N, C-alpha and C positions, 0 to 999 in steps of 0.2 A: 787716441784720436782715430786711428784706423778701426779699432773695435767699435767706436761710436758711429763712424761712417757706415760700417757694415750693418750695424743694428738698425740704423735709420733707413738704409736701403732695403733691408728685409721687411721693415715695417711698412714702407711705402708699397712694396710689391704685394705684401699680404693684404693691405687696404684696397689696392686696386683690384685684387682678385675677389675680395668680398663684394666690392661695388659691382663687378661683372656678374657675380652670382645673383645678386639682388635684382639687377636689371633683367637678366634672363628669366628669373622666376616670375617677374611681373608681366612678362609678355605672354599672350595667349599661344598655346601650342597647337599643332595640327591635330585634328580629331577631337577638339574640345567639345564637351557635352553641351547640348542645347536643350533647355527646359521647354517642353511643349504643352504644359498645362500650368496655368498661373495660380491655381489653388483657390480662386475666387469665383470664377464663372467659366462658361464654355466658349469664351472668345477663341476663334481659330478652329472651332469644331462645329460640325453640322449634323444634327440628328433630330429625332422626334422629341419635341419639348415636353410632350406629355409623359415621356418615359425616362428622359435623361435630365439630371440636375447636378448641382454641387452641394454636398452636405458635409459640414465639418472639415472642409478643405480637401475633399476627395471627390472624384467623379462617381456619381451614384446612378446606376440604371436599374429600373424596377418595373416589372409587369404585375398587374393585379387582376382579379376577376372583372373589375370595372374598367381597367386600362390594359388592354391586351395588345400584343404585337401582331400586326397583320403579316405574318410571315417573319422570318428572321430579319431583324432590323439592326442598323449599325450607326454608331457615332463616328463620323468620318473626319479625320484631320485634314483641314482644307489648305494648309499653307503650301505644301509641296509634295510631289510624289517621292517615293523612296526607291533607291536602287541598291547600291552597296552601303550597308549601314550596320550600326549596332544600336539596339533599342534596349533600354532598361526601365523597368517599372515594377510595382508591387500590386497584387490583387488579393481579393478575398470574395467569396460568393456563397450563396445558399446551396444546399445539396439537392434542391428540388428540380434543377435543370442545369444545362451547361451554357457556357459562354465561349468567347474566343478573341484572339488578337489577330486581325487580318493584316497582312503585309504583302507588298508587291501585287496588289489586287486591283481589279477593274471596277469602277463605279458604273453601275448599270443605269441607263436612262429608263425611267419607270413611268412613262406617260400612260401606259395601259396596265401597269403593275399594281400590286396592292399597297405598296408604299414607295417613297422616293429615296430610301436609304438602303439600297441593295448593293452589295459588292460581291465579287467573285475572285477567288484566288487562294493563296496559301493562308491557312489558319493555324495558329498556335492554340490548341484546345485548352479551355479553362474549365476545370471541374473541382468540386470539393469532395474528392474521393482519393483513397490511397491504396486501392487494390488494383494491380495491373490486370488487364491492359487499358481499361477505361479510366484513365487518369489525366490530369493536367500535363500538357507538354507535347503530345503527339501532333503530327502535321496532318490536317484534314484538308482535302481539296474542295473547299466551299464552292458549290455550284458547278463543280467539274465532274470528271468521269473516274477519278482515281481513288475516291473515298479516303480511307485512312492510309495516307501515303507512306508514312514512316512512324512506327510506334516508339514509345519511350524505351530506351535501352538498346535501340538498334542503330547500327551504322549500315546505310543502304545506298544503292545507286539505282536511279531510274534511267532507263534507255527506251528506245522505241519498242523493245521486246518486253518491257515490263520492269518489275522491281527485282533487283538482285540484293539479297541480304548478305552483307560482308561479314558481320559479326554481331553478337549481342554482348553488352558489357555492363548491364545493371540488373541486379536481382530484385525480386519482389520485396524482400526484407530491406534491402538498401533503399529502395524508393520509399517505403513506408516510414523509415527513420528520417528520410530527407524532407518529406512533405509535412507542412504544418496544417493539420486538419482543423477546420473552423477558425483559422487565423490567417494572417498575412503571409504571402509567399512572394519571393523576389524572382522575377523572370529577366533573363537576358537573351535576346535573339541576335545572332550574328549572321548576316547574309552577305556573302562576298562571292562574286561571280555566280557559279551555279551550285555553290556549297552553302547549305543552311544548317546552322547549329543552334540548339536550344539549351539553355542553362537554367537550372532551378536551384535557388538558394546557393549559388556559387559553384554548382557541380554540373558538368556536362551530362545531359540526359538523352541527347539525340544528335545524330550526325547524318545528314542526307545530302547527296549530290544528285541534282536533277539535270540529266543530260537528254531528256525527252525532246525530240526535235520539234514537236508541235505544242506540247503543253507547258514546258518550262517557261517561267516568267523571270524577266530581268529587272522590271521596275513596276511601279503602280502605287496605289494609295495605301495609307495606313488607317485602320479603323478598329473599333471595339464593338463586340456583338452583344445583343440581347436576343435570346432564343425564343422562338414562338412555342406555344404550348403551355405547360404548367407555369403558374405564377412563380417568379424568381426575382432575385436581386443580385447585383454584382457591383463591386467597387474597385477603382483603380487610383493609384497615387504615385508620386515621385516619377512621373513620366519624363524621360529625357532621351535624346538621340544624338548620334555623332557618326561621321563617315567611318566606314570600316577601314582598319589599318591594313 
């Protein structure tokens, strides 16, 4: 009788524990991913409809000799500005020109400009190249004064005095093995406080801390770039974002 009572008590405790685990697993956790592209149309995004569309479930941007970009043009996520965040997506593009992912950027009023989809700020470079240093992943100061702020394989700090290179941690051969030429590549951008980190296919490729008193940005819009110049195409999929932990 005692053994039976003990067994029943243990079974009840085990069942209660399982119910607790199931309830916890069903509840959304802090920092849950939010999908920001529905795979069907460009709802929530604002850009030049001549150049941006959805094809086969992915965002497709393309310029041609007949449909050109009047300066660098962007597809801007309209829903909310980004501050401390983690962004995940996949891209592929042609090798004829470059593209980018803008974040913590400023949407420029373009009443007298060449197009209405202009942004300025941090850009994660997008390229279909695997020879350092002109590869996907470096930070470019789009519309700013600092140019290529931090290259792939660098850990750097920006202050009022300029850029301080702390260390390099990725070789040319390592990057070439990491990057999928002519195919999809996964990007993760983590921005928390003044620290910016870029990941490619699961590997950290850049670590930049921006302490510049004038140029550092703490929030702004998120956008995707089509570059002016040579005809090109770029595609993005699996776009999702969550607050940085």
